[in-house]
C-alpha positions, 0 to 999 in steps of 0.5 A: 424408503424411496421417499426418505431418500428423495426427501434427503436429496431435496434437503441437500439440494436446497441446502447447497442452494441456500449456501450459494445464495448466502455467499453471493449475498455476503459478497454483494453486501461487502461491495455495497459497504465499500461503495457506501464508505467511498461515496462521500468523495462524490460530494466532497469539496477540494478544500475539505480533501486537501485541508487536512486537519484544518477541515475537521471542526474542533469542539470547545471554545475557539480562540482563533485560527492557529492559536494555541489554547491556553490554561492559566498563565500565557504560553512561553512564560516560566511559572514562578514562585515567590520573588522572580529572579532576573532572567539570565542571573544565577539563583542567589541565597542570602546577600547579593554576591555581586556582578557575574565575573567578579571575585567574591569578597569577604570583609570590606563591602564594595564601593558605591562605584562598583555597585553602580557599575554592576547595576548598569551592567545588569540593566544593559544585560536585561534589556538586550533580549527584550530590545532584540525581540521587539525589533526582530522582524518576523518573516511572513511564511509562504502562503499554502497553495490553494488545493484544486478540485477533488479530481485534480487532487486525485490525479496528482503525482503525490500520495502524502495522506498525513500532514497539514495539507495532505495529497491524495494522488492515486497515479503513483499507487496505480503505477506501482501496482501495475509494475509489480503485477506485470513483472510477476506475470512476465515471470510467472506465466511462462514458467507456469504454462511451460511447467504445466505443458511438460508435466501433462505431455512430456514428463514420465509418470514418476516425474509428474507424480513428483512435480505436481504435488510440489508445485501445488504445495507452493500455492498453500504457502502464506504470503507473509512467508514469501514476503519475509523470504523476499525481504531477507534473502531475495532483496540482497541477492537481486541488489548484489546481482544487478548492482542496484541502488535500492534494496527493496524495489518493484523488481524484487516485489515482482519476483516475489509475487511470481512465486505466489502466481506460478502455482495458480497458473500451473494448476489451472493450465494443466487442468486445461491441457488435460481436458483436451480430447485425446483424439486431437493428439491421436489424430496429429500423431497418426498424420505423422507429426512428432510429439513436440509438434503435436503438443505445441501446434495442436494441444497448446492452441486448443487449451488457450482459453483455459490458459488465458483464464489462468493468466487472468486469475494470476494477474488478479492475484498479483494486483490484489496481494498485500503482504508480499508487496508491503514487505518487498517493494520499499513502500515509496509512492514514486511515479517513475517508469523505472522498475528498480525503484521503490514503489507503493501499491494500492493494496499495500496502502490500504493494508498499511494505513487503514488501521491508523485513520480516523473514521470519516476523515478524508484519508479514510474515505480515500482508502475506500476509494482505492478499494473501489477502484481496485474492485472496478479494475478487476471486475472490468478486466474479468468482464472484458476477458470473459465477453470479448476474448475468451469466447472468441478464443474458444470459438476459434480454437474449439478448446475445452475450458 
């Protein structure tokens, strides 16, 4: 009997380990796939990246750069059947009705002089378009600016991936992601942390049992629901309240994003506050400190490492969110310090454009470059926080995480 129990425990342990390694392997494979699809940017030339459709070789016979492929008759000439009618003349049936503008006569035929005048008018009318076309001077079109290197194009100020000469400037997208994330954190972090502090230390039992489930249920709301709420109600409310020119902007997106960030920060912050040893609170109260002073000066500093981790995860959620920013920010790639202008984020660009690109196209490669940069930013932020900040805070305050 004991051997069976031991065998079962062994199988469970190995099964958990196998699932963990399989999950880790799947994550690594996803990262490798993203890096592989973004790798062509390292060997791509500036002309290829900025050339648009001209950089893609076309199959078949080439009839010259910029020339349209023709089948049969030349382009621009009307297809005719039978005897062609003169350009600009009405279609006739039977006898020639005579020149345009003359009344139709019945009986005696027109004189030779009238016929000669009509023929002369017809010849002059027919010759005018040909002469004007022949003498018209075609103004030379402006020569397109030569695209710079790949790095110069990536660091440009415009994101216009569609066109004859596309532009793939990343700074507007990065600035849009940063503005929305900062607004979300500036709103969500204080609300989430203070709510967690209230429910864990000040709130009576009935209030805690009511508030905690309600806030945690908000974490399960689909992001598309929050985005739809921001699009239909929140955007109009903010515009009327502040008198803004743009209905959808970075401020609306940041406020909507904070609704998705607050439950995450609240849950993790409350767990960190509840993990503080009780003798911290008891010792502070025994020395004569009030409950407010104990919670603000003892409990909260001791829980800072865990609270910092909660804010960090909230920042990662804000940077990587797609549907909310896609519906509430206006999706205009503007490089501006203003918080009340439309923006376009990195995640929204990937989500909106990935389904419409051609496999292997420069636009396709640039979207994977955006994904790589997003991953690198999140990984660097987490690494710096874990190695340099969180450990130092833990050593300073001695709190549990």
